[in-house]
ROVEXGU-641139 format. One record per atom (N, C-alpha, C): residue in three letters; x, y, z. Coordinates in steps of 0.1 Angstrom, whole numbers, padded with zeros to 4 digits, always signed. Example, Ala and Ser with C-alpha at 12.3 -4.5 7.8 and 13.67 -1.06 7.14 Angstrom:
ALA+0132-0057+0078/ALA+0123-0045+0078/ALA+0132-0033+0078/SER+0128-0022+0071/SER+0137-0011+0071/SER+0129+0000+0079/
This chain:
MET+0008-0012+0000/MET+0000+0000+0000/MET+0009+0012+0000/SER+0005+0022-0008/SER+0013+0034-0008/SER+0008+0043+0003/THR+0016+0052+0008/THR+0012+0061+0019/THR+0002+0070+0014/LEU-0009+0072+0022/LEU-0020+0081+0018/LEU-0016+0095+0022/GLN-0017+0104+0013/GLN-0014+0118+0016/GLN-0028+0125+0018/LEU-0032+0127+0030/LEU-0045+0132+0032/LEU-0045+0144+0041/PRO-0054+0153+0039/PRO-0055+0165+0048/PRO-0060+0161+0062/LEU-0058+0169+0072/LEU-0063+0166+0085/LEU-0077+0169+0086/PRO-0084+0162+0096/PRO-0098+0165+0098/PRO-0100+0180+0102/ALA-0111+0186+0098/ALA-0114+0199+0103/ALA-0117+0198+0118/GLN-0116+0209+0125/GLN-0117+0209+0140/GLN-0131+0205+0144/LYS-0142+0208+0136/LYS-0155+0206+0140/LYS-0161+0193+0135/SER-0153+0185+0128/SER-0157+0172+0124/SER-0146+0163+0121/SER-0148+0150+0122/SER-0137+0140+0119/SER-0136+0138+0104/ALA-0145+0144+0096/ALA-0144+0143+0081/ALA-0144+0157+0075/PRO-0134+0160+0067/PRO-0134+0173+0060/PRO-0145+0174+0050/ALA-0149+0186+0047/ALA-0160+0188+0038/ALA-0156+0185+0024/SER-0144+0188+0021/SER-0139+0185+0007/SER-0124+0181+0007/ALA-0122+0168+0005/ALA-0108+0164+0005/ALA-0107+0151-0003/PRO-0095+0147-0008/PRO-0094+0135-0015/PRO-0099+0123-0007/CYS-0106+0114-0013/CYS-0111+0102-0006/CYS-0100+0092-0002/ALA-0101+0089+0011/ALA-0090+0080+0016/ALA-0091+0066+0011/VAL-0102+0062+0004/VAL-0103+0049-0001/VAL-0097+0048-0015/SER-0089+0058-0019/SER-0084+0058-0032/SER-0074+0047-0034/CYS-0069+0041-0024/CYS-0060+0029-0025/CYS-0067+0016-0024/MET-0080+0017-0022/MET-0088+0005-0020/MET-0092-0002-0033/TRP-0091-0015-0034/TRP-0095-0022-0046/TRP-0104-0033-0042/VAL-0117-0033-0045/VAL-0126-0044-0043/VAL-0126-0051-0056/PRO-0122-0064-0056/PRO-0121-0071-0068/PRO-0133-0073-0076/ALA-0144-0071-0070/ALA-0157-0073-0077/ALA-0164-0060-0075/CYS-0172-0057-0085/CYS-0181-0045-0085/CYS-0172-0032-0084/THR-0159-0034-0086/THR-0150-0023-0086/THR-0152-0013-0074/LEU-0153-0019-0063/LEU-0154-0011-0051/LEU-0142-0003-0049/VAL-0131-0008-0054/VAL-0119-0001-0054/VAL-0121+0013-0059/ALA-0128+0013-0069/ALA-0131+0026-0075/ALA-0137+0035-0064/ALA-0141+0030-0053/ALA-0147+0038-0042/ALA-0138+0050-0040/GLY-0125+0048-0040/GLY-0116+0060-0038/GLY-0116+0069-0050/ARG-0115+0063-0062/ARG-0114+0071-0074/ARG-0128+0077-0077/LEU-0138+0069-0074/LEU-0151+0075-0078/LEU-0156+0085-0068/CYS-0151+0085-0055/CYS-0154+0096-0046/CYS-0142+0106-0047/SER-0143+0115-0056/SER-0132+0124-0057/SER-0131+0134-0046/HIS-0142+0136-0039/HIS-0143+0145-0028/HIS-0150+0139-0016/TRP-0146+0143-0004/TRP-0153+0138+0008/TRP-0167+0144+0009/HIS-0176+0136+0014/HIS-0189+0142+0019/HIS-0186+0147+0033/HIS-0194+0157+0037/HIS-0193+0161+0051/HIS-0202+0152+0059/VAL-0196+0142+0065/VAL-0204+0132+0072/VAL-0203+0135+0087/ALA-0213+0141+0093/ALA-0213+0144+0107/ALA-0217+0132+0115/ASP-0225+0122+0109/ASP-0229+0111+0117/ASP-0223+0098+0111/MET-0222+0088+0119/MET-0217+0075+0116/MET-0204+0075+0107/PRO-0193+0078+0114/PRO-0180+0078+0106/PRO-0177+0064+0101/GLU-0172+0064+0089/GLU-0169+0051+0082/GLU-0153+0050+0081/GLY-0149+0039+0075/GLY-0135+0036+0074/GLY-0126+0048+0071/PRO-0129+0055+0061/PRO-0120+0067+0057/PRO-0119+0077+0068/GLU-0130+0080+0075/GLU-0130+0090+0086/GLU-0121+0085+0097/LEU-0122+0072+0100/LEU-0114+0067+0111/LEU-0099+0067+0107/HIS-0097+0064+0094/HIS-0083+0065+0090/HIS-0077+0079+0091/LEU-0085+0089+0087/LEU-0082+0103+0088/LEU-0079+0106+0103/ALA-0088+0101+0112/ALA-0086+0104+0126/ALA-0072+0098+0131/SER-0068+0087+0126/SER-0055+0081+0130/SER-0044+0090+0125/LEU-0045+0095+0113/LEU-0035+0104+0107/LEU-0034+0117+0115/TYR-0046+0122+0119/TYR-0047+0134+0127/TYR-0039+0132+0140/VAL-0042+0121+0147/VAL-0035+0119+0160/VAL-0020+0118+0158/ASN-0016+0111+0148/ASN-0001+0110+0145/ASN+0005+0123+0142/LYS-0002+0132+0135/LYS+0003+0145+0131/LYS+0004+0154+0144/VAL-0007+0155+0151/VAL-0007+0165+0162/VAL+0000+0161+0174/CYS+0001+0147+0176/CYS+0008+0142+0188/CYS+0023+0140+0185/HIS+0028+0142+0173/HIS+0042+0140+0170/HIS+0050+0150+0178/GLY+0060+0145+0186/GLY+0069+0153+0194/GLY+0063+0157+0207/LEU+0050+0153+0210/LEU+0045+0156+0223/LEU+0047+0145+0233/HIS+0049+0148+0246/HIS+0050+0138+0256/HIS+0038+0140+0266/PHE+0032+0129+0269/PHE+0020+0129+0278/PHE+0024+0124+0291/GLY+0016+0127+0302/GLY+0019+0122+0315/GLY+0007+0122+0324/GLY+0007+0114+0334/GLY-0004+0113+0344/GLY-0014+0103+0341/GLN-0025+0104+0348/GLN-0036+0095+0346/GLN-0045+0098+0335/VAL-0050+0088+0327/VAL-0060+0090+0317/VAL-0073+0093+0324/GLU-0080+0103+0319/GLU-0092+0108+0326/GLU-0105+0106+0318/LYS-0115+0100+0325/LYS-0128+0097+0319/LYS-0138+0107+0324/SER-0147+0112+0315/SER-0157+0121+0320/SER-0167+0114+0329/ALA-0174+0121+0338/ALA-0183+0115+0347/ALA-0195+0110+0341/VAL-0199+0115+0329/VAL-0212+0111+0323/VAL-0210+0099+0314/SER-0198+0095+0310/SER-0196+0084+0301/SER-0198+0071+0308/LYS-0205+0062+0301/LYS-0208+0049+0306/LYS-0197+0039+0302/ASN-0187+0043+0295/ASN-0176+0034+0291/ASN-0167+0032+0303/PRO-0159+0022+0303/PRO-0151+0018+0314/PRO-0139+0028+0316/GLU-0134+0028+0328/GLU-0122+0036+0331/GLU-0110+0030+0324/VAL-0101+0038+0321/VAL-0088+0034+0315/VAL-0077+0035+0325/PRO-0074+0024+0332/PRO-0065+0024+0343/PRO-0050+0025+0339/PHE-0047+0036+0331/PHE-0034+0038+0326/PHE-0028+0051+0332/SER-0017+0050+0339/SER-0010+0062+0344/SER+0004+0060+0342/CYS+0011+0071+0337/CYS+0025+0070+0334/CYS+0030+0084+0334/PRO+0042+0086+0340/PRO+0048+0100+0341/PRO+0052+0105+0327/ASN+0055+0096+0318/ASN+0060+0101+0305/ASN+0058+0091+0294/TYR+0049+0094+0285/TYR+0046+0085+0274/TYR+0042+0093+0261/THR+0043+0086+0250/THR+0039+0092+0237/THR+0026+0085+0232/ILE+0019+0091+0222/ILE+0007+0086+0217/ILE+0008+0085+0202/SER+0004+0074+0196/SER+0003+0072+0182/SER-0010+0065+0179/ALA-0013+0063+0166/ALA-0026+0057+0163/ALA-0025+0049+0150/VAL-0034+0039+0149/VAL-0035+0031+0137/VAL-0050+0028+0135/SER-0054+0027+0123/SER-0069+0024+0121/SER-0070+0010+0114/ARG-0081+0004+0115/ARG-0085-0008+0108/ARG-0100-0008+0106/GLY-0104-0006+0094/GLY-0119-0006+0092/GLY-0125+0005+0100/LYS-0135+0001+0108/LYS-0142+0011+0116/LYS-0137+0012+0131/GLU-0124+0009+0132/GLU-0118+0010+0146/GLU-0105+0017+0145/VAL-0102+0024+0156/VAL-0089+0031+0158/VAL-0082+0026+0170/LYS-0069+0023+0169/LYS-0062+0019+0181/LYS-0053+0030+0185/LEU-0054+0035+0197/LEU-0046+0046+0203/LEU-0035+0039+0211/ILE-0022+0040+0206/ILE-0011+0033+0212/ILE-0004+0042+0222/LEU-0003+0038+0235/LEU+0004+0046+0246/LEU+0017+0039+0248/THR+0028+0047+0245/THR+0041+0041+0246/THR+0049+0048+0257/PRO+0051+0042+0269/PRO+0059+0048+0279/PRO+0074+0050+0275/VAL+0080+0060+0280/VAL+0095+0062+0277/VAL+0102+0050+0283/LYS+0098+0045+0294/LYS+0103+0033+0300/LYS+0092+0023+0303/GLY+0092+0012+0296/GLY+0082+0002+0299/GLY+0075-0002+0286/ALA+0066-0012+0287/ALA+0059-0018+0276/ALA+0047-0009+0272/GLU+0044-0009+0259/GLU+0033-0001+0254/GLU+0019-0007+0257/GLU+0009+0001+0259/GLU-0004-0003+0261/GLU-0013+0004+0251/TRP-0026+0002+0250/TRP-0034+0008+0240/TRP-0048+0008+0244/VAL-0056+0016+0236/VAL-0070+0017+0237/VAL-0076+0016+0223/VAL-0086+0006+0222/VAL-0092+0005+0209/VAL-0106+0012+0209/PHE-0108+0021+0199/PHE-0120+0029+0199/PHE-0129+0025+0187/ARG-0142+0026+0190/ARG-0152+0026+0179/ARG-0160+0039+0180/PHE-0161+0046+0169/PHE-0166+0059+0170/PHE-0181+0061+0171/GLY-0189+0050+0169/GLY-0203+0052+0170/GLY-0208+0061+0159/MET-0216+0071+0163/MET-0222+0080+0153/MET-0215+0094+0153/SER-0207+0097+0163/SER-0202+0111+0163/SER-0188+0112+0169/GLY-0181+0101+0170/GLY-0168+0101+0177/GLY-0157+0108+0168/SER-0147+0114+0175/SER-0136+0120+0168/SER-0125+0123+0179/PHE-0113+0127+0174/PHE-0102+0131+0183/PHE-0100+0146+0181/LYS-0097+0153+0192/LYS-0093+0167+0191/LYS-0082+0170+0201/LEU-0072+0177+0196/LEU-0061+0182+0205/LEU-0064+0197+0208/THR-0065+0201+0221/THR-0068+0214+0224/THR-0060+0218+0237/THR-0061+0231+0240/THR-0055+0235+0253/THR-0064+0230+0264/GLU-0059+0229+0276/GLU-0068+0225+0287/GLU-0079+0235+0290/ASP-0077+0248+0287/ASP-0088+0257+0289/ASP-0099+0256+0278/ASP-0095+0250+0267/ASP-0105+0249+0256/ASP-0110+0235+0254/LEU-0111+0228+0265/LEU-0115+0214+0265/LEU-0129+0213+0259/PRO-0131+0204+0249/PRO-0144+0203+0243/PRO-0155+0198+0253/LYS-0167+0203+0251/LYS-0178+0199+0260/LYS-0180+0184+0261/HIS-0179+0177+0250/HIS-0182+0163+0250/HIS-0169+0154+0250/ALA-0159+0159+0257/ALA-0146+0151+0257/ALA-0147+0141+0268/HIS-0149+0128+0264/HIS-0152+0117+0273/HIS-0140+0109+0277/LEU-0129+0110+0270/LEU-0117+0104+0275/LEU-0105+0113+0271/ARG-0097+0116+0281/ARG-0087+0127+0280/ARG-0073+0123+0283/PHE-0064+0127+0275/PHE-0049+0124+0277/PHE-0042+0137+0277/TYR-0035+0140+0289/TYR-0029+0153+0291/TYR-0014+0152+0288/THR-0009+0163+0282/THR+0005+0164+0280/THR+0012+0169+0293/ARG+0026+0167+0293/ARG+0034+0171+0304/ARG+0037+0186+0303/ASP+0035+0192+0292/ASP+0039+0206+0290/ASP+0030+0215+0298/VAL+0035+0227+0300/VAL+0027+0238+0307/VAL+0028+0250+0298/PRO+0016+0255+0294/PRO+0003+0251+0297/PRO+0000+0237+0290/ARG-0008+0229+0297/ARG-0011+0216+0292/ARG-0020+0216+0280/GLN-0018+0206+0271/GLN-0027+0203+0261/GLN-0034+0190+0264/VAL-0045+0188+0257/VAL-0053+0176+0259/VAL-0057+0170+0246/LEU-0054+0157+0245/LEU-0060+0149+0234/LEU-0073+0143+0239/SER-0084+0146+0233/SER-0097+0141+0238/SER-0104+0133+0228/PHE-0111+0122+0233/PHE-0120+0115+0224/PHE-0134+0122+0227/VAL-0138+0129+0216/VAL-0150+0137+0217/VAL-0162+0129+0210/ASP-0173+0128+0218/ASP-0184+0120+0213/ASP-0197+0126+0218/GLN-0203+0135+0210/GLN-0215+0143+0214/GLN-0227+0133+0217/ARG-0228+0123+0209/ARG-0240+0115+0210/ARG-0238+0103+0219/ARG-0225+0100+0223/ARG-0222+0090+0232/ARG-0225+0076+0228/PHE-0224+0073+0215/PHE-0226+0059+0210/PHE-0212+0053+0208/GLY-0202+0061+0209/GLY-0188+0055+0207/GLY-0184+0047+0220/SER-0174+0039+0218/SER-0169+0030+0229/SER-0154+0029+0228/TRP-0148+0024+0239/TRP-0134+0020+0239/TRP-0132+0008+0248/VAL-0121+0001+0245/VAL-0117-0011+0252/VAL-0102-0009+0255/TYR-0099-0009+0268/TYR-0085-0008+0272/TYR-0077-0021+0269/ASN-0066-0020+0262/ASN-0058-0032+0258/ASN-0067-0042+0251/GLY-0077-0037+0243/GLY-0086-0046+0236/GLY-0080-0050+0223/THR-0087-0059+0216/THR-0083-0064+0203/THR-0093-0058+0192/TRP-0088-0059+0179/TRP-0098-0056+0169/TRP-0109-0066+0170/GLN-0121-0061+0167/GLN-0133-0070+0168/GLN-0132-0082+0159/GLN-0134-0094+0164/GLN-0131-0106+0157/GLN-0142-0108+0146/THR-0153-0102+0147/THR-0164-0103+0137/THR-0161-0095+0125/ARG-0151-0086+0125/ARG-0148-0078+0114/ARG-0138-0084+0105/GLY-0140-0083+0092/GLY-0130-0088+0082/GLY-0118-0079+0081/PRO-0109-0082+0072/PRO-0097-0073+0069/PRO-0102-0059+0064/CYS-0094-0050+0067/CYS-0097-0036+0064/CYS-0097-0034+0048/VAL-0107-0028+0043/VAL-0108-0026+0028/VAL-0097-0016+0024/MET-0092-0008+0033/MET-0082+0002+0029/MET-0068-0002+0031/THR-0065-0009+0041/THR-0051-0011+0045/THR-0047-0026+0044/GLU-0056-0035+0042/GLU-0053-0049+0041/GLU-0059-0055+0028/TYR-0056-0049+0017/TYR-0062-0052+0005/TYR-0062-0067+0001/GLU-0050-0073+0001/GLU-0048-0087-0003/GLU-0057-0096+0006/LYS-0056-0094+0019/LYS-0064-0102+0028/LYS-0079-0100+0026/PHE-0083-0087+0024/PHE-0097-0083+0022/PHE-0102-0090+0009/ARG-0095-0090-0002/ARG-0099-0096-0014/ARG-0100-0111-0013/GLU-0090-0117-0006/GLU-0091-0132-0004/GLU-0103-0136+0004/ASN-0106-0128+0014/ASN-0117-0131+0023/ASN-0130-0130+0016/VAL-0132-0120+0007/VAL-0144-0119-0001/VAL-0146-0131-0010/LEU-0135-0134-0018/LEU-0136-0144-0028/LEU-0138-0158-0022/LYS-0132-0160-0010/LYS-0133-0173-0003/LYS-0147-0176+0001/HIS-0155-0165+0004/HIS-0168-0167+0009/HIS-0179-0164-0001/LEU-0175-0161-0013/LEU-0184-0158-0024/LEU-0195-0168-0026/PRO-0192-0181-0024/PRO-0203-0191-0026/PRO-0212-0192-0014/ASP-0209-0185-0003/ASP-0217-0186+0009/ASP-0231-0179+0008/LYS-0240-0183+0017/LYS-0253-0178+0016/LYS-0255-0162+0017/PRO-0246-0155+0025/PRO-0248-0141+0026/PRO-0247-0134+0013/PHE-0240-0140+0003/PHE-0238-0133-0010/PHE-0250-0136-0019/ASP-0260-0144-0014/ASP-0273-0144-0021/ASP-0281-0131-0020/LYS-0278-0123-0010/LYS-0285-0111-0008/LYS-0281-0100-0018/PRO-0289-0090-0018/PRO-0286-0078-0027/PRO-0273-0072-0024/ILE-0266-0067-0034/ILE-0253-0061-0031/ILE-0254-0049-0021/CYS-0265-0042-0021/CYS-0267-0031-0012/CYS-0267-0035+0002/GLU-0271-0047+0005/GLU-0270-0053+0019/GLU-0256-0058+0022/VAL-0251-0065+0013/VAL-0238-0072+0016/VAL-0227-0062+0018/LEU-0227-0050+0011/LEU-0217-0040+0013/LEU-0216-0035+0027/LEU-0227-0037+0035/LEU-0227-0032+0049/LEU-0222-0043+0058/ASN-0220-0055+0053/ASN-0216-0066+0062/ASN-0201-0065+0065/GLN-0198-0061+0078/GLN-0185-0058+0082/GLN-0176-0071+0082/LYS-0182-0082+0081/LYS-0174-0095+0081/LYS-0166-0095+0068/TYR-0172-0089+0057/TYR-0165-0089+0044/TYR-0160-0075+0040/PHE-0168-0064+0044/PHE-0164-0051+0039/PHE-0162-0042+0051/ASN-0152-0045+0059/ASN-0149-0037+0071/ASN-0145-0023+0068/GLY-0153-0013+0071/GLY-0150+0001+0068/GLY-0160+0007+0059/ILE-0168-0001+0052/ILE-0178+0005+0043/ILE-0191+0007+0051/GLY-0197+0019+0049/GLY-0210+0022+0055/GLY-0220+0028+0045/ASN-0230+0035+0050/ASN-0240+0040+0041/ASN-0236+0049+0030/TYR-0228+0059+0033/TYR-0225+0069+0023/TYR-0215+0063+0012/LEU-0206+0054+0016/LEU-0197+0048+0006/LEU-0205+0038-0002/ARG-0214+0031+0004/ARG-0222+0021-0003/ARG-0230+0029-0014/ALA-0236+0040-0010/ALA-0244+0048-0020/ALA-0236+0053-0031/GLU-0224+0058-0028/GLU-0215+0063-0039/GLU-0210+0052-0048/ILE-0207+0041-0042/ILE-0201+0030-0050/ILE-0212+0025-0060/LEU-0224+0023-0055/LEU-0234+0017-0064/LEU-0239+0027-0074/PHE-0240+0040-0070/PHE-0245+0050-0079/PHE-0235+0053-0090/ARG-0223+0055-0086/ARG-0213+0059-0096/ARG-0209+0048-0106/LEU-0210+0035-0101/LEU-0207+0024-0109/LEU-0219+0019-0116/LYS-0231+0025-0114/LYS-0243+0021-0121/LYS-0247+0007-0118/ILE-0245+0003-0106/ILE-0249-0011-0102/ILE-0262-0011-0095/PRO-0272-0018-0101/PRO-0285-0019-0094/PRO-0284-0024-0080/PRO-0289-0016-0070/PRO-0286-0020-0056/PRO-0292-0034-0052/PHE-0302-0038-0059/PHE-0308-0051-0055/PHE-0303-0063-0064/MET-0293-0060-0072/MET-0286-0071-0079/MET-0280-0081-0069/SER-0280-0093-0071/SER-0273-0103-0062/SER-0259-0099-0061/ALA-0254-0099-0048/ALA-0240-0096-0046/ALA-0231-0106-0053/ARG-0234-0118-0053/ARG-0226-0128-0060/ARG-0225-0125-0075/THR-0236-0121-0081/THR-0236-0118-0095/THR-0227-0106-0098/ALA-0228-0096-0090/ALA-0220-0084-0092/ALA-0205-0087-0090/LEU-0202-0094-0080/LEU-0188-0097-0077/LEU-0181-0107-0086/GLU-0189-0117-0090/GLU-0183-0127-0099/GLU-0179-0122-0112/SER-0186-0111-0117/SER-0183-0106-0130/SER-0169-0100-0132/VAL-0163-0096-0121/VAL-0150-0090-0122/VAL-0139-0097-0114/LYS-0142-0109-0108/LYS-0133-0115-0099/LYS-0120-0120-0105/ASP-0120-0122-0119/ASP-0108-0126-0125/ASP-0100-0115-0132/LEU-0106-0102-0130/LEU-0098-0091-0135/LEU-0086-0088-0126/SER-0076-0083-0132/SER-0064-0079-0124/SER-0067-0065-0117/LYS-0059-0063-0107/LYS-0061-0050-0100/LYS-0059-0038-0109/GLU-0049-0039-0118/GLU-0047-0028-0128/GLU-0058-0026-0137/GLU-0064-0037-0141/GLU-0076-0036-0151/GLU-0088-0029-0144/ILE-0090-0033-0132/ILE-0101-0026-0125/ILE-0098-0012-0121/CYS-0086-0009-0117/CYS-0083+0005-0113/CYS-0083+0014-0125/SER-0080+0008-0136/SER-0079+0017-0148/SER-0092+0018-0156/SER-0102+0010-0151/SER-0115+0011-0157/SER-0123+0023-0152/SER-0131+0028-0161/SER-0140+0039-0156/SER-0154+0033-0154/PRO-0162+0039-0145/PRO-0175+0033-0142/PRO-0183+0030-0155/GLY-0188+0018-0156/GLY-0197+0015-0167/GLY-0189+0009-0179/SER-0176+0007-0177/SER-0168+0003-0189/SER-0166-0012-0190/HIS-0170-0019-0179/HIS-0167-0034-0180/HIS-0180-0041-0178/SER-0179-0054-0175/SER-0191-0063-0175/SER-0202-0059-0165/ILE-0198-0052-0155/ILE-0208-0048-0145/ILE-0219-0040-0152/ASP-0214-0030-0161/ASP-0224-0022-0168/ASP-0233-0030-0177/LYS-0227-0040-0183/LYS-0235-0049-0192/LYS-0246-0056-0184/MET-0242-0061-0172/MET-0252-0068-0164/MET-0262-0059-0158/ALA-0258-0047-0155/ALA-0268-0037-0150/ALA-0279-0035-0160/ARG-0276-0034-0172/ARG-0286-0032-0182/ARG-0296-0044-0183/LYS-0291-0056-0179/LYS-0300-0067-0179/LYS-0309-0068-0167/HIS-0306-0061-0157/HIS-0314-0061-0145/HIS-0323-0049-0144/
């Protein structure tokens, strides 16, 4: 995978209103989901239900703003959050992040000692923000303080409180490989299960199945199907089998409507 060069999220949202789509390196072997990146030339401003690209942008944001910062003390949870406490306290540590589908792992690395981490799911409105202590966001439900004075705070902000976190947790076992960062495993997983019963369902339903399409949600599904002119109620297996033997280069160089998907669409 090539390194994605993406702008940072705007301060008021985890997704910029207009920026190159982070899925541009994604290739879905069938129905040219890969084109999801190419076909979405601009971000939608998605205030609700962040999807894989938004979480990937969030991880890039954390890595950018936390670069060179040292954090210290106890991780602090808001009184109103129903999520568990994070029993991590360290006098000097750094923070980095990595995303996988619809999850972000915040990695806490002590200057001395073994790293620990927190796995986040954003729910409908989660995001990360770095602010001064005086400008702490109203809905900052988990807070990591720097050692510097005046102190800065990296906060997990979640206005609607559907987001969650797990201290030293794992990626959810029910989710498949990430459509953006684990292409080969993602493709293999889809093709391996193509004969299975879930792929009898319409493509519009299967694209939301995180066991196969980890990171895809409503707005990406809509863009993919609309721009590729795929009837939403076409059988997922029919749509995917039509291009399963095409090479990555063939699919990525194809424009919507230029291959067999378009021919099948006209039949349905």
